[in-house]
N, C-alpha and C positions, 0 to 999 in steps of 0.2 A: 306440113313443114314450110317454113318461110324460104323463099327463093334467095339464093346468093349469099347465105350466111354460113353454109356448111362447107367444110374442106373437101377436096377431091379424095375419093376412096378408091384406090386402084390396086392392082396385083403387085405383089412384092416377092422376089425370089430370095430366100435365105440359104446361104451356103456355108457349111462348116469347114473351117480351115484344117481341122485335125483329121477328120475321116472322109471328107468330101461329100457327105450327105447333103442333099438339097431338098427344099420343099417350098411350095408356093402358098401364100396366104394373101389376105388383103389388108392394107394399111393406108394411113394418110401420108406416110413417108414416100412411097413409090420407089421404083427402081430396084436395085439389087443391094443386099446386105451381106457382108461377110462376118460370120461368127467365129469366135476363137474356139468354142467347144459347144456341142449340141447335146440333146437328150439321148441321141443314139450312141454316143461315145463317152458321156460323162459318167464317172464311177458311181455316183448316187443312183442313177437310173439303171445302169447295167448290172449293179451288184458286184462288180469286180473291184472293190475298194482295196487299195494297197495301203498297208499300215507303214507309214514312214517313221522310223525310229531315229530321232536325232539325239546323238550323244548317249545312246543306250538308256534312255529314260524309261522306256517300256519294260525292258529286261530288268532294270533296277527295281521297278515297281513290282514286277512278278516275283522277284527273289524276296523282297521285303514282305509281301503279303501272301506269298505262296499260291498265286492263282494259276490256273491251267494255261498252257502255252497257246491254245487255240480257243476261240470263242465258242466253237461247236462242242467242245468237250465239257464246258462248264454247265 
């Protein structure tokens, strides 16, 4: 590799604002980074997804098409 053309690659501490989880990795950014949400508390990764029903749209769909109340029952 050529000398002097590559950026510094140092340790970075990432901290989640939601759950307080923190982990260390390496990056060219350096320092500390505050995340709004991380993989430890994000619904996609935890499987605890809450269905947000705005203005009864989901219930209206279920009544119209007669689907089950829970995805596990279908």
